[in-house]
C-alpha positions in Angstrom: -27.9 -56.5 -127.4 -25.7 -57.7 -130.3 -26.4 -58.9 -133.8 -24.8 -62.2 -134.9 -24.2 -62.6 -138.6 -24.3 -65.9 -140.6 -21.5 -68.2 -139.4 -20.2 -65.6 -136.8 -18.5 -66.8 -133.6 -18.7 -64.1 -130.9 -17.0 -65.2 -127.6 -16.7 -61.8 -126.0 -19.7 -61.8 -123.6 -18.3 -62.4 -120.1 -19.4 -61.9 -116.4 -17.1 -61.2 -113.5 -18.1 -61.8 -109.8 -16.6 -60.3 -106.6 -16.7 -61.4 -103.0 -19.3 -59.5 -100.9 -17.9 -57.7 -97.9 -18.8 -59.2 -94.5 -18.6 -58.0 -90.9 -16.8 -59.0 -87.7 -18.3 -58.1 -84.3 -18.1 -58.9 -80.6 -18.1 -57.5 -77.1 -15.7 -56.5 -74.4 -17.0 -57.3 -70.9 -15.8 -57.2 -67.3 -15.5 -60.4 -65.2 -16.7 -59.2 -61.8 -16.4 -62.6 -59.9 -13.3 -64.2 -61.4 -15.3 -67.0 -63.2 -13.8 -66.2 -66.6 -17.2 -65.0 -67.8 -18.1 -61.4 -68.8 -20.6 -59.8 -66.4 -20.8 -56.1 -67.3 -19.9 -54.1 -70.5 -16.7 -52.1 -70.8 -17.3 -49.0 -73.0 -14.6 -47.1 -74.8 -12.2 -50.0 -75.4 -10.1 -49.6 -78.5 -10.3 -52.7 -80.9 -8.3 -53.1 -84.1 -8.8 -55.3 -87.1 -5.5 -56.5 -88.6 -5.1 -58.4 -91.8 -2.9 -61.5 -92.3 0.2 -59.3 -92.6 -0.5 -57.6 -89.3 -1.5 -54.3 -90.9 -4.3 -52.4 -89.1 -7.2 -52.1 -91.6 -9.9 -50.8 -89.2 -10.1 -49.4 -85.7 -13.1 -48.8 -83.5 -14.2 -48.5 -79.9 -16.8 -50.3 -77.9 -20.1 -48.6 -77.3 -22.0 -48.2 -74.1 -23.0 -51.9 -74.2 -19.4 -53.0 -74.7 -20.2 -53.9 -78.4 -18.0 -53.3 -81.4 -18.5 -54.0 -85.1 -16.2 -53.9 -88.2 -18.3 -53.5 -91.4 -17.4 -53.9 -95.1 -14.7 -56.4 -94.4 -13.4 -58.3 -97.4 -13.1 -62.0 -97.1 -9.8 -63.1 -95.7 -7.9 -64.0 -92.6 -7.8 -61.5 -89.8 -7.0 -60.9 -86.2 -9.1 -58.8 -83.8 -6.9 -57.1 -81.2 -8.1 -55.4 -78.0 -6.2 -52.7 -76.1 -7.1 -52.9 -72.4 -8.5 -49.9 -70.7 -6.2 -48.5 -68.0 -6.5 -50.6 -64.8 -7.8 -53.7 -66.6 -6.2 -57.1 -67.0 -6.8 -59.8 -69.6 -8.9 -62.8 -68.5 -9.9 -64.6 -71.7 -11.3 -64.4 -75.2 -13.4 -66.6 -77.5 -10.6 -68.5 -79.2 -8.8 -69.4 -76.0 -5.4 -68.2 -77.2 -3.8 -64.8 -76.6 -6.5 -63.1 -74.5 -5.9 -59.8 -76.3 -6.2 -61.3 -79.9 -8.9 -63.3 -81.7 -8.2 -65.1 -85.1 -11.1 -64.8 -87.6 -11.4 -66.3 -91.0 -14.1 -64.4 -92.8 -15.9 -66.0 -95.9 -17.4 -63.8 -98.6 -20.4 -61.9 -97.4 -20.3 -63.7 -94.0 -20.9 -62.2 -90.6 -18.6 -63.3 -87.8 -20.1 -62.6 -84.4 -19.3 -63.5 -80.8 -15.7 -62.4 -80.9 -15.8 -61.6 -77.3 -13.1 -60.4 -74.8 -13.3 -60.7 -71.0 -11.2 -58.4 -68.8 -11.1 -57.7 -65.1 -9.6 -55.2 -62.7 -7.5 -56.2 -59.7 -9.1 -55.8 -56.3 -7.3 -54.6 -53.1 -7.8 -55.3 -49.4 -5.9 -54.3 -46.3 -5.6 -51.6 -43.6 -3.9 -51.4 -40.2 -2.6 -53.6 -37.4 -2.9 -51.4 -34.4 -2.2 -51.4 -30.6 -5.6 -51.3 -28.9 -4.5 -49.2 -25.9 -7.8 -49.6 -24.0 -8.5 -53.1 -25.3 -12.0 -52.2 -26.4 -11.7 -53.7 -29.9 -11.8 -50.4 -31.7 -9.0 -48.2 -33.2 -9.6 -45.0 -31.2 -8.0 -41.7 -32.0 -4.3 -41.8 -31.1 -4.0 -45.6 -31.1 -0.9 -46.2 -33.3 -0.1 -48.9 -35.8 2.3 -51.8 -35.1 5.2 -52.1 -37.5 6.8 -55.3 -38.8 3.8 -57.6 -38.2 3.4 -60.5 -40.6 0.0 -60.6 -42.4 -1.0 -63.5 -44.7 -3.6 -63.6 -47.4 -5.4 -66.9 -47.8 -7.6 -68.2 -50.6 -11.0 -69.8 -50.2 -9.3 -73.1 -49.4 -7.3 -71.6 -46.7 -4.0 -71.7 -48.6 -1.6 -68.8 -48.1 -1.3 -67.0 -51.5 0.5 -63.8 -50.4 2.3 -62.5 -47.4 3.1 -58.9 -46.3 4.7 -57.1 -43.4 3.2 -54.0 -41.9 5.0 -50.7 -42.5 6.1 -48.1 -39.9 2.4 -47.0 -39.5 1.1 -50.6 -39.2 -0.4 -50.6 -42.6 -0.5 -53.4 -45.2 -2.3 -54.0 -48.6 -2.8 -56.9 -51.0 -3.6 -56.6 -54.7 -5.6 -59.7 -55.9 -7.8 -61.0 -58.6 -11.5 -61.0 -57.7 -12.6 -63.9 -55.5 -13.0 -65.0 -51.8 -10.1 -64.5 -49.4 -9.3 -64.3 -45.7 -6.6 -62.6 -43.8 -4.5 -64.1 -41.0 -2.3 -62.0 -38.7 0.7 -63.5 -36.9 0.5 -62.3 -33.3 3.5 -60.2 -32.5 5.6 -61.2 -29.4 4.4 -59.6 -26.2 0.8 -58.9 -27.5 -2.6 -60.3 -27.1 -5.5 -60.3 -29.6 -8.3 -57.8 -28.8 -12.0 -58.4 -29.3 -13.5 -59.1 -32.8 -16.2 -56.9 -34.5 -16.9 -54.6 -31.6 -18.2 -51.1 -31.8 -20.4 -51.4 -34.9 -18.0 -49.6 -37.3 -16.2 -51.8 -39.9 -13.7 -49.0 -40.6 -12.5 -48.9 -37.0 -13.1 -52.3 -35.4 -10.7 -55.3 -35.3 -11.7 -58.1 -37.6 -9.6 -61.0 -36.4 -10.8 -63.8 -34.1 -8.8 -65.3 -31.2 -6.8 -67.3 -33.7 -5.8 -64.2 -35.7 -8.1 -65.0 -38.6 -10.7 -62.9 -40.4 -14.0 -64.2 -41.8 -14.1 -64.8 -45.5 -14.1 -61.7 -47.6 -15.4 -61.7 -51.2 -14.0 -59.1 -53.6 -15.4 -58.2 -57.0 -13.4 -56.7 -59.9 -11.9 -53.3 -59.0 -13.1 -53.4 -55.4 -11.0 -51.8 -52.7 -11.7 -53.0 -49.2 -9.6 -50.8 -46.8 -11.3 -52.0 -43.6 -9.5 -55.3 -42.7 -7.9 -54.3 -39.3 -6.4 -56.2 -36.5 -6.0 -54.9 -32.9 -3.6 -56.1 -30.3 -2.8 -55.1 -26.7 -0.1 -55.7 -24.2 -0.8 -56.9 -20.7 -0.5 -54.4 -17.8 0.4 -54.5 -14.1 -0.6 -52.6 -11.0 0.8 -52.6 -7.4 3.1 -51.1 -4.8 3.3 -51.2 -1.0 1.8 -51.1 2.4 4.1 -49.3 4.9 4.3 -48.0 8.5 3.7 -44.3 8.4 5.8 -43.7 11.5 5.5 -39.9 11.6 1.8 -40.0 10.5 2.2 -37.5 7.7 0.5 -39.7 5.0 3.7 -39.9 2.9 6.2 -42.8 2.7 9.4 -41.2 4.0 12.9 -42.7 3.9 13.4 -45.5 6.5 9.6 -46.2 6.9 9.4 -50.0 6.7 6.9 -52.1 4.8 4.2 -54.2 6.4 4.0 -57.9 5.6 0.9 -60.1 5.5 -1.7 -57.5 4.5 -4.4 -58.9 2.1 -4.8 -56.8 -1.1 -7.8 -57.3 -3.5 -7.9 -56.2 -7.1 -11.3 -55.0 -8.1 -12.7 -54.5 -11.6 -14.8 -51.6 -12.9 -17.9 -52.9 -11.3 -16.2 -53.4 -7.9 -16.0 -57.2 -8.2 -12.9 -59.0 -6.8 -10.6 -60.1 -9.7 -7.8 -61.6 -7.6 -6.1 -61.2 -4.2 -2.5 -61.1 -2.9 -0.8 -60.8 0.4 2.1 -58.3 0.9 5.6 -59.8 1.0 8.2 -59.2 3.7 8.9 -55.7 2.3 5.2 -54.8 2.2 5.1 -55.0 -1.6 2.4 -56.5 -3.9 2.0 -56.6 -7.7 -0.9 -57.7 -9.9 0.4 -58.7 -13.3 -0.9 -59.9 -16.7 -3.9 -57.6 -16.5 -6.0 -56.7 -19.6 -6.2 -53.0 -20.0 -9.2 -51.5 -18.3 -10.5 -49.9 -15.1 -9.4 -51.2 -11.8 -9.2 -50.3 -8.1 -7.5 -51.8 -5.1 -8.8 -52.6 -1.6 -6.5 -53.2 1.4 -8.1 -55.5 3.9 -8.4 -53.6 7.2 -8.9 -56.8 9.1 -5.4 -58.1 8.2 -3.5 -55.0 9.4 -1.3 -55.5 12.5 -3.3 -55.2 15.7 -3.7 -51.6 16.9 -3.1 -50.1 13.4 -5.3 -48.2 11.0 -4.9 -46.4 7.6 -3.1 -43.0 7.5 -4.3 -39.9 5.8 -5.1 -40.3 2.1 -3.6 -38.3 -0.8 -1.4 -36.2 1.4 1.4 -36.0 -1.2 2.6 -37.1 -4.6 1.0 -40.3 -6.2 4.3 -42.1 -6.0 4.8 -41.5 -2.3 1.4 -40.9 -0.6 -1.2 -43.3 0.7 -4.2 -44.1 -1.5 -6.4 -46.1 0.8 -9.6 -44.7 2.2 -9.1 -44.6 6.0 -12.5 -46.2 6.6 -12.7 -48.9 3.8 -9.1 -49.4 2.7 -10.3 -48.9 -0.9 -8.6 -46.7 -3.5 -10.3 -44.7 -6.3 -10.5 -46.3 -9.7 -7.7 -46.1 -12.3 -7.5 -46.9 -16.0 -4.6 -49.1 -17.2 -3.5 -48.8 -20.8 -1.9 -51.4 -23.0 1.5 -52.3 -21.5 1.3 -49.9 -18.6 3.1 -50.6 -15.3 1.5 -48.6 -12.5 3.3 -49.0 -9.2 1.8 -46.1 -7.3 -1.0 -47.6 -5.3 0.1 -47.6 -1.7 -1.4 -47.7 1.8 0.3 -46.2 4.9 -0.8 -47.4 8.3 -0.4 -45.7 11.7 -0.6 -46.9 15.3 -3.9 -46.2 16.9 -3.7 -44.0 20.0 -4.2 -45.6 23.4 -5.0 -44.2 26.9 -3.3 -44.2 30.3 -5.4 -43.8 33.4 -5.3 -44.2 37.2 -6.4 -42.7 40.6 -4.8 -40.7 43.4 -6.2 -41.8 46.8 -5.4 -41.1 50.4 -4.3 -44.0 52.8 -6.2 -43.2 56.0 -4.9 -46.1 58.1 -1.3 -46.4 56.9 -1.9 -49.9 55.3 -0.5 -48.8 51.9 -4.0 -48.9 50.4 -5.9 -45.9 49.1 -9.1 -45.3 51.0 -10.6 -42.0 49.8 -10.0 -40.0 46.5 -7.9 -36.9 46.4 -9.3 -34.4 43.9 -7.3 -31.7 42.1 -3.9 -33.5 42.1 -1.7 -32.5 39.1 -0.6 -35.4 37.0 1.9 -35.2 34.0 2.6 -37.6 31.2 6.2 -37.5 29.9 7.8 -39.2 26.9 11.0 -41.2 26.8 13.1 -38.0 26.7 11.4 -36.6 29.8 9.4 -34.1 27.9 5.9 -33.4 29.2 3.4 -34.3 26.6 0.1 -34.0 28.6 -1.0 -32.6 32.0 -4.2 -33.2 33.9 -5.7 -33.1 37.4 -7.6 -35.7 39.3 -11.3 -35.3 39.5 -13.6 -35.4 42.5 
């Protein structure tokens, strides 16, 4: 209170006003599906509030829900600056400019909300291009990678967005933003594509189809898909020779000639005929362009030269002995690996033994014709050198 006297003029009673502080808040969220919209909160992100001169006036970190708030902020012009967590990339923010900075003009006592940042983590995909030695569509233990193979990454529209070459171990990897992709592998020279999605184990099977292309693969933020593999195999061959086993020892010795015109059948694991050939003038045959797998060979006994049969089986080394069963002409089964050339499947043949017979008879009437048998006569068989090879006597 004050007392005014008569005629007094008192102009000393004033009132000052101040701007009420306000607040600035927002969120930092992760974009999981690359649609530029935050999906899940990112806690622990450092956020700074800077004034118009760029001076940091407050610092905070996002809570478990990705939220942050600056309180007691005087009116003015500010920028809110986010520092990305390790492994995160900027996607967008509310003002559409620098994705790490939001401009805010704060009126006295006002609350500025929705100052949101969106980040994402890159995703990765890849694995191995391998030689499928047994062509079963699965990378089995010991099956090595193939180096220097071109691998393409395609977007959802089928456009090539990245390309890589496999390393010495057949490995490759792409780092990408979240989204839908596919992988295409350029078939290396001399190889064929193995079966797709066989064996029931995504970590080990081959994922490319006959055109070298995978199915679409959707990656979310931060995902690592190390199971995109591609298997290839090389064609194999199997064969060798049918020969005359002159000395009947079951082994192809020097100078023993081949047999032409013998029918040879290639059989699959179930014993079904895959294809047939006929031995050439040197007795050779060769089945080529074979997918790795289990096979056997059958030599057609009916097409052997007249008076011949198969020699003894497995009498020596695989490279030189005869492999045909003496009764059926069939070999045991063998497994061909990728790129294998197995020229060890042979068949030796021997001349079948014959017989020589006759009689010794007495000419009773001198007409040069035998009339009655003479038992007990000694008869010898000699070879071309005059050596006696058999001796017998006539019967009764």
